[in-house]
C-alpha positions as CSV (number, residue, x, y, z in Angstrom):
1,X,-10.2,-18.7,23.9
2,X,-11.0,-20.2,20.8
3,X,-14.3,-21.7,20.6
4,X,-15.7,-24.5,18.3
5,X,-18.4,-24.1,16.0
6,X,-20.3,-25.7,13.3
7,X,-20.3,-24.8,9.7
8,X,-22.9,-22.6,8.2
9,X,-23.3,-20.6,5.2
10,X,-22.2,-17.0,5.8
11,X,-22.4,-13.9,3.5
12,X,-19.3,-13.1,1.3
13,X,-16.4,-11.6,3.4
14,X,-16.0,-9.2,0.5
15,X,-19.1,-7.2,1.4
16,X,-18.4,-4.8,3.6
17,X,-21.2,-2.9,5.9
18,X,-22.5,-0.2,4.2
19,X,-21.2,3.3,5.7
20,X,-24.0,5.6,6.7
21,X,-24.1,9.1,4.9
22,X,-26.7,10.6,7.2
23,X,-23.7,12.2,9.2
24,X,-20.6,13.8,8.4
25,X,-17.1,12.1,8.3
26,X,-16.1,11.0,11.5
27,X,-12.4,9.6,10.5
28,X,-10.4,10.6,13.5
29,X,-7.5,12.9,12.9
30,X,-5.3,15.0,15.9
31,X,-7.6,17.8,16.2
32,X,-10.9,15.3,16.5
33,X,-9.9,12.5,18.6
34,X,-11.9,9.3,18.6
35,X,-13.4,7.8,22.1
36,X,-12.1,4.3,22.2
37,X,-12.7,1.9,25.1
38,X,-9.0,2.2,26.2
39,X,-9.4,6.2,25.8
40,X,-9.2,8.5,23.5
41,X,-7.3,7.9,19.9
42,X,-5.4,10.3,17.6
43,X,-4.8,9.6,14.0
44,X,-1.6,11.6,12.9
45,X,-1.1,11.6,9.1
46,X,2.5,11.1,7.9
47,X,2.4,11.8,4.1
48,X,4.2,8.8,2.4
49,X,5.1,7.4,5.8
50,X,8.6,9.7,6.0
51,X,9.4,10.8,9.4
52,X,12.6,12.6,10.5
53,X,14.2,11.4,13.7
54,X,13.4,14.2,15.4
55,X,9.4,13.9,14.6
56,X,9.8,10.3,15.6
57,X,10.9,11.0,19.1
58,X,8.1,13.9,19.5
59,X,5.6,11.1,18.6
60,X,7.2,8.7,21.3
61,X,7.1,11.2,23.8
62,X,3.6,11.8,23.3
63,X,2.8,8.4,23.3
64,X,4.4,8.0,26.7
65,X,3.0,11.1,28.2
66,X,-0.2,11.6,26.9
67,X,-1.4,7.9,25.8
68,X,-0.6,4.4,26.5
69,X,3.2,4.4,25.5
70,X,3.2,2.5,22.6
71,X,3.0,3.7,18.5
72,X,0.4,2.1,16.7
73,X,1.2,1.6,12.7
74,X,-2.0,2.0,10.4
75,X,-2.7,0.2,7.0
76,X,-1.6,3.5,5.2
77,X,1.5,4.2,7.1
78,X,0.1,6.7,9.5
79,X,0.3,6.9,13.0
80,X,-2.2,6.4,16.1
81,X,-1.8,7.0,19.5
82,X,-4.2,5.1,21.8
83,X,-5.1,5.3,25.7
84,X,-5.2,9.2,25.4
85,X,-6.2,10.7,28.5
86,X,-9.2,13.2,28.5
87,X,-8.4,17.0,27.7
88,X,-5.0,16.5,26.1
89,X,-6.0,17.4,22.8
90,X,-4.7,21.2,22.9
91,X,-1.2,19.8,24.2
92,X,-1.0,17.1,21.6
93,X,-1.7,19.5,18.9
94,X,1.0,21.4,20.2
95,X,3.7,19.2,20.1
96,X,2.7,17.8,16.9
97,X,2.5,21.5,15.3
98,X,6.1,22.2,16.8
99,X,7.7,19.1,15.1
100,X,6.1,20.0,11.6
101,X,3.7,17.2,11.9
102,X,0.5,19.5,11.9
103,X,1.4,22.0,8.7
104,X,-2.3,22.7,8.5
105,X,-5.0,22.4,10.8
106,X,-7.8,22.9,8.0
107,X,-6.0,20.0,6.0
108,X,-4.8,17.5,8.9
109,X,-7.1,14.7,8.0
110,X,-6.8,14.7,4.4
111,X,-3.2,14.2,4.0
112,X,-3.6,10.7,3.3
113,X,-0.5,9.9,1.0
114,X,1.2,6.3,0.4
115,X,4.4,6.2,-1.3
116,X,6.6,3.5,-2.5
117,X,8.8,3.1,0.7
118,X,11.8,2.1,-1.1
119,X,11.8,4.7,-3.7
120,X,15.4,6.2,-4.4
121,X,17.0,3.2,-2.0
122,X,17.4,0.1,-4.0
123,X,17.5,0.9,-7.5
124,X,14.5,-0.4,-8.7
125,X,12.2,2.3,-9.4
126,X,12.0,4.3,-12.2
127,X,11.9,7.4,-10.3
128,X,12.6,8.7,-6.6
129,X,9.0,9.9,-5.7
130,X,10.4,12.0,-2.5
131,X,9.9,15.1,-4.7
132,X,6.4,14.4,-5.8
133,X,5.6,13.7,-2.1
134,X,6.6,17.1,-0.9
135,X,5.1,18.7,-3.5
136,X,1.8,16.9,-3.7
137,X,1.8,17.6,0.2
138,X,2.2,21.1,-0.3
139,X,-0.5,21.5,-2.7
140,X,-3.0,19.7,-0.7
141,X,-2.3,21.8,2.3
142,X,-2.4,25.1,0.0
143,X,-5.8,23.9,-1.7
144,X,-8.9,25.3,0.0
145,X,-11.1,22.9,-2.1
146,X,-9.0,19.7,-0.7
147,X,-10.4,20.8,2.9
148,X,-13.5,19.1,1.4
149,X,-12.0,15.4,1.2
150,X,-12.8,12.8,2.9
151,X,-10.6,11.5,5.6
152,X,-10.4,8.2,3.8
153,X,-9.5,9.6,0.5
154,X,-6.6,8.5,-0.3
155,X,-3.2,9.2,-2.9
156,X,-0.7,6.9,-3.9
157,X,2.6,7.7,-5.6
158,X,4.5,4.7,-7.2
159,X,7.9,4.8,-8.5
160,X,7.3,2.2,-11.0
161,X,7.7,-0.6,-9.5
162,X,3.8,-1.5,-8.9
163,X,3.9,-1.8,-5.3
164,X,0.9,0.5,-4.5
165,X,-1.2,-0.9,-7.5
166,X,-3.7,-3.2,-4.9
167,X,-3.6,-0.3,-2.3
168,X,-7.2,1.0,-3.8
169,X,-6.2,4.5,-3.8
170,X,-8.7,7.0,-4.8
171,X,-5.7,8.8,-7.4
172,X,-2.8,6.9,-8.3
173,X,0.4,8.5,-9.8
174,X,2.9,6.0,-11.5
175,X,6.4,6.8,-12.5
176,X,6.5,5.7,-16.2
177,X,9.1,4.3,-18.1
178,X,9.6,7.2,-20.8
179,X,10.4,9.6,-17.8
180,X,6.7,10.8,-17.4
181,X,3.7,9.7,-15.2
182,X,0.5,7.9,-15.4
183,X,-2.3,9.1,-13.4
184,X,-5.5,6.8,-12.6
185,X,-8.4,7.1,-10.8
186,X,-9.9,4.7,-8.5
187,X,-10.3,1.0,-10.6
188,X,-10.2,2.8,-14.1
189,X,-8.8,1.0,-16.9
190,X,-7.5,4.2,-18.5
191,X,-5.0,6.3,-17.1
192,X,-3.8,10.1,-18.2
193,X,-0.1,10.4,-19.1
194,X,1.2,13.9,-17.8
195,X,4.6,15.1,-17.5
196,X,6.9,14.2,-14.4
197,X,6.9,18.0,-13.7
198,X,3.0,18.0,-13.7
199,X,2.4,15.0,-11.9
200,X,1.8,16.2,-7.9
201,X,-0.4,19.3,-9.5
202,X,-2.3,16.7,-11.7
203,X,-2.7,14.5,-8.6
204,X,-4.7,17.6,-6.7
205,X,-6.7,18.2,-10.1
206,X,-7.9,15.2,-10.3
207,X,-8.9,14.9,-6.6
208,X,-10.8,18.4,-7.1
209,X,-12.8,16.2,-10.2
210,X,-13.9,13.7,-7.8
211,X,-15.2,16.3,-5.5
212,X,-17.3,18.0,-8.3
213,X,-18.9,15.0,-9.2
214,X,-19.5,14.0,-5.7
215,X,-21.1,17.2,-4.8
216,X,-23.2,17.0,-8.3
217,X,-24.3,13.4,-7.0
218,X,-24.9,14.6,-3.6
219,X,-27.2,17.4,-5.0
220,X,-29.1,14.7,-6.9
221,X,-29.2,12.5,-3.8
222,X,-30.7,14.9,-1.6
223,X,-27.2,15.1,0.4
224,X,-25.9,11.5,0.3
225,X,-22.3,12.1,-0.7
226,X,-19.8,9.9,-2.1
227,X,-16.2,9.8,0.2
228,X,-14.4,7.8,-2.1
229,X,-14.0,7.1,-6.0
230,X,-15.3,3.7,-5.7
231,X,-18.5,5.2,-4.0
232,X,-19.4,7.3,-7.2
233,X,-22.1,6.3,-9.3
234,X,-19.8,7.9,-12.1
235,X,-18.0,5.0,-13.7
236,X,-14.2,5.4,-13.2
237,X,-13.6,6.0,-16.7
238,X,-16.1,8.7,-16.9
239,X,-14.4,10.4,-14.0
240,X,-10.9,10.0,-15.9
241,X,-12.7,12.0,-18.7
242,X,-13.7,14.7,-16.5
243,X,-10.3,14.8,-14.6
244,X,-8.6,15.4,-18.3
245,X,-11.0,18.1,-18.9
246,X,-10.1,19.9,-16.0
247,X,-6.4,19.3,-16.8
248,X,-6.7,21.1,-20.0
249,X,-8.5,23.7,-18.1
250,X,-5.4,24.1,-16.3
251,X,-3.1,23.9,-18.7
252,X,-1.5,20.6,-18.0
253,X,-0.9,18.4,-21.1
254,X,-2.4,15.0,-20.9
255,X,-2.8,11.7,-23.2
256,X,-5.0,8.9,-22.6
257,X,-3.0,5.4,-21.9
258,X,-3.7,2.1,-20.7
259,X,-3.3,1.8,-17.0
260,X,-0.6,-0.6,-15.8
261,X,-0.9,-3.3,-13.5
262,X,1.5,-4.4,-10.7
263,X,1.4,-6.4,-7.4
264,X,1.1,-5.2,-3.9
265,X,3.8,-6.4,-1.7
266,X,5.7,-4.6,1.0
267,X,9.7,-4.6,1.3
268,X,10.4,-8.0,2.7
269,X,12.3,-7.6,6.3
270,X,16.1,-7.6,5.8
271,X,18.8,-5.4,3.8
272,X,17.7,-3.8,0.3
273,X,20.2,-1.6,-0.9
274,X,20.7,1.2,1.2
275,X,18.1,0.4,3.8
276,X,16.9,-2.0,6.2
277,X,13.5,-3.3,6.3
278,X,11.5,-4.4,9.7
279,X,8.0,-5.9,10.1
280,X,6.1,-4.9,13.3
281,X,4.1,-7.5,14.7
282,X,0.3,-6.4,14.7
283,X,1.5,-2.8,13.8
284,X,2.2,-2.2,17.8
285,X,5.8,-1.0,18.4
286,X,6.8,-0.7,22.2
287,X,8.9,2.4,23.5
288,X,12.0,0.5,23.4
289,X,11.3,-0.9,19.8
290,X,10.6,2.6,18.7
291,X,13.9,3.9,20.3
292,X,15.6,1.0,18.8
293,X,14.4,2.4,15.3
294,X,15.4,5.7,15.7
295,X,18.9,5.0,17.1
296,X,19.4,3.1,14.2
297,X,17.8,5.6,11.6
298,X,20.1,7.6,9.3
299,X,18.0,10.9,9.1
300,X,14.6,9.5,8.6
301,X,12.2,6.6,9.1
302,X,9.7,5.4,6.3
303,X,6.3,3.7,7.7
304,X,4.9,1.8,5.5
305,X,1.1,0.5,4.7
306,X,2.3,-3.1,5.4
307,X,2.7,-2.0,9.0
308,X,6.5,-2.0,8.5
309,X,9.3,0.2,8.8
310,X,12.2,1.2,6.1
311,X,15.5,2.8,7.6
312,X,17.5,4.5,5.1
313,X,21.3,3.8,6.0
314,X,23.3,5.0,3.2
315,X,27.0,4.7,3.9
316,X,26.6,2.2,6.3
317,X,28.8,-1.0,5.4
318,X,27.2,-4.6,5.4
319,X,28.8,-5.8,8.7
320,X,27.0,-2.4,10.4
321,X,23.7,-3.5,8.7
322,X,24.0,-7.1,10.1
323,X,24.8,-5.5,13.5
324,X,21.5,-3.3,13.2
325,X,19.4,-5.9,12.2
326,X,20.6,-8.1,15.2
327,X,19.9,-5.1,17.3
328,X,16.2,-4.8,15.8
329,X,15.3,-8.4,16.2
330,X,16.6,-8.4,19.8
331,X,13.7,-5.9,20.6
332,X,10.9,-8.1,18.7
333,X,11.1,-6.3,15.6
334,X,10.8,-9.0,12.6
335,X,14.0,-9.3,10.5
336,X,13.4,-12.6,8.9
337,X,11.7,-12.6,5.4
338,X,10.4,-16.4,6.2
339,X,8.6,-15.0,9.4
340,X,5.1,-16.0,9.5
341,X,4.4,-12.8,11.3
342,X,4.4,-11.3,7.7
343,X,0.7,-13.2,7.0
344,X,-0.7,-12.2,10.2
345,X,-2.4,-8.9,11.2
346,X,-5.4,-7.9,13.3
347,X,-7.8,-5.2,14.7
348,X,-7.1,-3.7,18.0
349,X,-9.7,-6.2,19.4
350,X,-10.8,-6.1,23.0
351,X,-10.2,-4.6,25.1
352,X,-9.6,-1.2,22.9
353,X,-12.9,-1.8,21.1
354,X,-16.7,-2.1,22.6
355,X,-17.4,-3.7,19.5
356,X,-15.0,-6.5,19.4
357,X,-16.2,-9.9,20.4
358,X,-12.8,-11.2,21.3
359,X,-9.0,-10.2,22.3
360,X,-8.3,-11.0,18.5
361,X,-4.6,-9.9,18.9
362,X,-4.0,-12.7,22.0
363,X,-5.8,-15.3,20.0
364,X,-3.7,-14.7,16.6
365,X,-0.6,-14.9,18.6
366,X,-1.3,-18.0,20.3
367,X,-1.7,-19.5,16.8
368,X,0.9,-18.1,15.2
369,X,2.9,-21.2,15.2
370,X,0.1,-23.0,13.3
371,X,0.1,-20.5,10.8
372,X,4.0,-21.3,10.4
373,X,3.6,-24.8,10.0
374,X,0.6,-24.7,7.9
375,X,2.4,-23.4,4.8
376,X,-0.7,-23.3,2.8
377,X,-0.4,-22.9,-0.9
378,X,-2.3,-20.0,-1.0
379,X,0.2,-17.8,0.8
380,X,-2.6,-15.4,1.5
381,X,-2.3,-13.2,4.6
382,X,-4.7,-13.9,7.8
383,X,-6.5,-10.9,9.1
384,X,-8.3,-11.4,12.7
385,X,-11.2,-9.0,13.4
386,X,-13.2,-8.5,16.2
387,X,-16.3,-7.9,14.5
388,X,-17.7,-7.8,10.7
389,X,-16.3,-4.5,10.1
390,X,-12.7,-5.8,9.8
391,X,-11.3,-2.4,10.5
392,X,-7.7,-2.2,9.2
393,X,-7.7,-5.3,6.9
394,X,-5.4,-5.6,4.1
395,X,-6.5,-5.1,0.6
396,X,-6.9,-7.5,-1.9
397,X,-6.9,-11.3,-1.4
398,X,-6.5,-12.5,2.2
399,X,-8.1,-14.9,4.7
400,X,-10.4,-13.3,7.1
401,X,-10.6,-14.8,10.5
402,X,-13.8,-13.0,12.3
403,X,-14.8,-13.5,15.8
404,X,-18.8,-14.8,15.9
405,X,-21.4,-13.4,17.8
406,X,-22.1,-16.7,19.4
407,X,-18.0,-17.5,20.2
408,X,-15.3,-18.7,18.3
409,X,-14.2,-17.6,14.8
410,X,-15.5,-17.6,11.3
411,X,-12.8,-18.2,8.3
412,X,-13.4,-16.8,4.8
413,X,-11.2,-16.7,2.0
414,X,-11.4,-13.3,-0.1
415,X,-10.0,-14.4,-3.6
416,X,-11.0,-15.6,-6.8
417,X,-13.1,-18.8,-6.9
418,X,-14.7,-18.3,-3.6
419,X,-18.0,-16.8,-3.8
420,X,-19.1,-18.0,-0.3
421,X,-17.8,-17.9,3.1
422,X,-18.1,-20.7,5.6
423,X,-18.3,-21.0,9.3
424,X,-15.5,-23.8,10.6
425,X,-14.5,-25.3,13.9
426,X,-11.7,-23.4,15.5
427,X,-11.5,-24.9,19.1
428,X,-7.8,-25.0,19.3
429,X,-4.7,-23.1,18.0
430,X,-3.7,-26.6,16.7
431,X,-6.5,-26.8,14.4
432,X,-5.6,-24.1,12.5
433,X,-3.4,-25.5,10.2
434,X,-5.7,-28.1,9.0
435,X,-8.4,-25.5,8.7
436,X,-6.3,-23.5,6.3
437,X,-5.3,-26.3,4.3
438,X,-9.0,-26.5,3.7
439,X,-9.4,-22.9,2.6
440,X,-6.5,-22.9,-0.1
441,X,-8.2,-20.7,-2.7
442,X,-9.2,-22.5,-6.1
443,X,-7.7,-20.6,-9.3
444,X,-10.2,-18.8,-11.1
445,X,-11.2,-20.1,-14.3
446,X,-9.2,-19.0,-17.5
447,X,-11.1,-16.8,-19.7
448,X,-11.0,-17.4,-23.5
449,X,-8.7,-14.9,-25.4
450,X,-10.6,-12.2,-26.7
451,X,-10.7,-12.0,-30.7
452,X,-8.5,-9.1,-31.5
453,X,-9.4,-7.6,-35.1
454,X,-7.0,-4.9,-35.1
455,X,-4.1,-7.6,-35.8
456,X,-4.3,-9.5,-39.0
């Protein structure tokens, strides 16, 4: 139930709670399950979100026989199985191994790769990144050094459209207009231009450069170790230089180039080239929804970092795509690009998480109509969290709706021009639209144009 609360100053929501480094990386996988309030949780890495229909069927079977029956999508295009029974780890691992979803036990938590989900399907990208995806995953699984990467370290493969730009990946490879690729680490303003053929290997070499620098820092800091590029004391551009030296040592040619920017947007629901795209409300797929997806898919499914699914449909007529979208909508999947569900997300909340203060998914659903009618000018996504950890929140600008210790929720805007979060009253779903209007982000003050003495 949404409860009222008075306004109060809060800490900016962009300041995440620091992660303790006095223990090893506890990020869950398929061999290391996490104990949640609703049972054990397994996180299955799906590089690039790509699943064959057979693999999708195996995941559904595992969810139904061993877990709560649902498929839960993550913000990295991976899958979580929840409500797993005690002692099912060996059976789950055997199922996933047989389906090719566990190619290396020593690397199962480091296969974190996101990729442009419409690559090769809608004619918009500069290059189909699927060959890069396969090559990088193979290289990761063959690298002994890569086993030391954190389960949170992220690779991104962008086909040139810029859709991976805002996902805060540690290593990003983006197709370039000249046929090559630009490799960037963290938020560095400089990138390393490499050949398309060398791009997957260069990405792994860049990750190994990060590991070397993280180890040096850990030795200086008595064991405290960075898990992600953003956590390094070393500046991103210095890390880029270190990666360049490694590339030279490996015989990989490269040049320093300016990094290209882009906007992170998931594929809108509907037909897109030789594919269909749907959004999954709150990232939770029931057995019937999963069956309809696998029935519609032609060979494979592509899970997206925006909790959606892209279904390649080469050779399907326009009438066939329309019929397929109608079937998908009938089972509760979002096929309308104007749906308010595209702007609403939530962590698992109660009863699945002991730290959550509220059933955030029920409250998010109850206020969906208010979100749809608000049409606030920002268009920012709303993310509901049961506590300040904000697990699974989208990257970049958003509106945070966080359950408060004393009941109710606190709203804050993560966007330029908003340096302070505010607590507001949310005593009923009908009040949400009015509250959103008060949280419309102000545009940042324009900066003066820099003087460029190179152009006279």
